[in-house]
C-alpha angles and dihedrals in degrees: 000000000000111000124231090247092053091049090051091051091048090050092049090049092051092050092049093047091052091049094047093046091054094045096047101036097089095047092046093052092049091051093048093048093050091046091056090051089050097228115140093347096156092056094044091056090057104045133061141187133264118343124257139144087250146190090312087073083080097041100264100114113094097164115142121246123255129218113264101240144341117266090254092064141272117342119213110202123202114246109244091216094058093109096046104033111077090188092071114096123212111224102145122247136283123253114277092227106073138164111284103199144030133045135282131202119233112194120198114193105200137176089252096048143290122309120192120195124193105216118211105231094173097058099026105032097151095044092048091049091050093051092046090050094048091047090053088054089053087240094149098042113119093003124138126231094242105190142046130180119197102159114091093351138011124244139148115211123206140154102089112112090197092054088216099108092243099074131104141109123315091252134070134191143192127285120252140172093037117182093235112172094005121126117221086036094199117026127206109283095026119133114208135175125254120226144165125261089268122089119250092026100123113131132151105313119102137173131221115219116221098180134021113282116208122227109264121226089214093251108071134065090240125095135347132282117245094255102108123090113243104226097183142280140291111255098172128024106038086130088059091052092046091053094050094045092047091055088059139218127291136196127251091285089064091232113065114088114243136183089217116026141091123314114272087217104061112234115198121178101224092184140351129204136180125209128215120285110270129197114263 
């Protein structure tokens, strides 16, 4: 007999799939139409629509992984939804030549307390460079962490100034430092990047992991697939994350408990800073 917990997970999965289908449908149709015409096919294969921790949260994403960057350096790809998605913010692009080793401290000053993240420059040089660049543009300042998942696993998702789940910069880039073959795939305290189902669709959104997330086999409702760039780890502020996760998630009304919603305790990033690259 199906347990209550399994029914709740199934319901949460169904809600998320409906939401993601609606949000991605326009971008997907545009990509397919252009692919049939044959114009810009190579670029269309590489770039996706708005950013979300998508259907693969529930083990449905079987997309193959893509190499992190070309030998010449990081490649910043224009988002194909720039003209139609008002939640994308134009802030230019980082340099293509970026630091290749070391670590860098990202500090998030939030309304619930300070969170410090040690970014892995060595294994995620392009992602780290993108976050450092966006931080320098004050991209994250006064933005809300817009999503929390508490059913099946526990994460807090941030990095979208529009707080809609479809916001980000007008550029995307390839995934790197994937936890392939690791189990758990994402350990407590890890910070990873959200993306669409398409390869090379990482942007500005990231999620903070409050409890170990097992590696999904792509078939079950448990765990996550190894498709999300591991940016680094929380070195200060796990207690802040614990507090927010413990308070739970709520629906759009701000009252009804939800397994996948927004945090009941509002988390606003009042300011974000990045320190200099340090040797590992």
